[in-house]
N, C-alpha and C positions, 0 to 999 in steps of 0.2 A: 738273446733279437729273439721278439718273440716275428710272427711274420706281416702281423699291422705294425709295428714298429719299422721295419725295411720300409714295408708302403712311404709310412711319413716322410722318411728321413732320405730315402735316395729319390737321387736328381741328378740329371742327365751331367758326366763331366767330360769334358773335352783334352784336357791339360793335366798330363800323368806325371810321377815324378819316377824317374829311374831307379825302383826298386825293383827288385824280384819277386815273384812270387813263392811262395815258400812251398816245397813238394806237398808236405802234408794238407794245406789248402787246394791244393793244383789237384790231389787225390778228392778231397773230397765236392769239390765242383764236378769234376770229369763223372763222380759215380751219380751225379745229380743229372749230369749231360747223358749219362747213359742210360737212367730211368726215363728220362723223357721220351728219347731216343724209341725206348722198348714200349712203354704206355701207346705213344703217338706216330708209331711207325716212320720215325723220321731219320735224318741224318746229320745232324748238328753236329758239328768239331767244333775242339777247343783245339786254338794255335799259339802257342806262349813264346816266350823269346824272341821275335821276329822285330828287329831293330826299324826296318826299314818299310812297315806295316802300312802306315799312312801315310810315307812320303808324297814329295809332290804334289800335284794336283788336289789331292783329299787334306794336305794340311794346310794348303793356300785357303780353300774355297770352304770348305768342311771347319776351317780354325781348329785342329787337332795338334794337339804336338805329345813328343815323349809314348806315343803310342806303342805299344812293344807285343802285347797280346790284346786276341780278338776271340769272337765265338759266332763262326759264319753257320747261319740257318738255314739249312739244306733238306731238301724233301722231295717227293716224287708229285710230276705235277700232276695239277689235280684242281678243282674247282675250289676245295675247302685247304688249300695249304699256305696259304696266307693266313688267311684265320690260326691255322691250326700250329704256324709257328711265332704268331705274337702270341698265343697263349701258353704253348712250354718254353718260348726265347723270355717270357714275363717272368715264367719263374723260375728259370736260371739265373736272372738277372736280379731277383729276389734273394735269393739263396747266394750271390755274391755278396750283395751287401751285407747280408748278416755273416757272412764270412770276414769282414772288414775290406772288401774292395766295391769300387766304382765301373760303372759304365755308362754308355751311352748308346741309343738305337743311332743305327744308322741307314740309310736308303743307298740302296743298289748304286740312284746313279753318281753316289760319291765312291765309291767301293767295288768298281768295278775292274781297276788296276791292282788289286793286293791277295787277290785270292786263289788266281789259278798256280801260284808257286805253291803252294802250302795246302790246300783245301783237294780234296778229291770229291767231283762231281760224276755220278755215273751218269750213262747213258739213260734218260727218261727220267733226271733229277733238273731241279733248279735251285741255285742260291735265288732267294731272295731278298735279305738283306742281313749286317752282320752288328755284334754289339763290339764296341770297344769297350776295353775291360783292364784295371790293373789297380793302384792306388792313387788316388786324383789328388793333384797339386789344393784340390779347395775340394770341401765337397758338395758342390753346386747350389744352386738358388731354386727354392721354390716357385712355381708360375701362378697365375689366377685363373680362379676356375668359371666357367659358366653358374647361374645360379643351378641348384638342382631342379628344382621344377621345369628347366626348360631342357632336361636331360633324361627323363624318367615319366611315367605316365603314369596316375594310380587312379582309379572308381573310388571314394571315399576315403576312409583313414588309411595313411600308411603304415605297414606294420613294422615293428621296430628292426624285423631281421630284415628286410627291405631297406629302410633304413641306414643301417649298418654297410651293407652289401654297396648301397651309393654311396656313402661317406668313401668306402673304400674307392669305388669305379672312378670318383671324383677328382683322384689323385692319381689317377692311370697318366701313363708317358702317351701323349696321342702327335705325330706328325704335326710339325708349326702349332703344336695347342690347340688344335682344330676342333675337337670333343666334338665331332660327327656322326655321333649316337644316341641311342633313344631306348631308353631300356624300360618295358612294358612291367605292372604286376598283373597276371592273371588272372589266377588266384594263390591260396596259401602252398600250391606244392608247385607252379609251375611260372615260369620270367621268359619274358621274349625280348631278346637283343637283337634290335636291328643297326647295321648299317647306314648312314646318310648320304656317302658316296663321298669325292675327296681325295687328293692324294694319301695312299697306301691305308686309305681306311678299313679295309678288310683284314689286315695287321693290325691296325686301332683296336677291332672289336675284338679281335682274340685278346689284346693285353686288356680291355676293359673286360672282360669277364673271368678272366682267371682274379684279378683284385676284386670283384663283385661276389665271388665264390668266397674267396678270400675276408672278405669283411661281412659275410654272413653264412662262417662255417657250421656255425652252432645249429642252423635250418638246413633240413631237406629239401629242394628244390629238383626240377627239374627244367632245361632247356627247349623253349620250341619256336 
């Protein structure tokens, strides 16, 4: 499966089968997590085979079931932490999709009770959110998107590479499907991405930027 195939087929899944993840798949996912931690200076952690992962209020209010694995998105506190974890977290989520797994972004407000038993959060670090992980009971469902013209700004004709980036960005998961971002074409070498506020919008912006890069991968540009 190629990256854009993963972008198109990945949907949020909250119910999982009682099916263990093979060690070979765990190893490949852990290798991707290690690479993201090294590149981003993060402490993202993979937790597997924890049957009580999303018990209690998590299962009731979040409507999760069968969750036995998750990825804790952790890093050093700082102004760019949420965006970085969104960017690298989505990279990991798409790798999981390519390995035949399903995921769901989970806000910290729902996950406060599940991590202290299994995660290592050092002084100066922060857990921002988690990704549930496993073999989904379904493959999830797609959600509607706002029109492209309301999510980006381009003066004149839209370059094909920018359009491909936007096609991918429009498929990015955002909190409550709010899509509160704006991507602006500056020139053929630069793109501006801005959060428009809202719940977890900095995490969302990181997710969107990873999607845009994946869609426009044949073109070299820098973020402004």
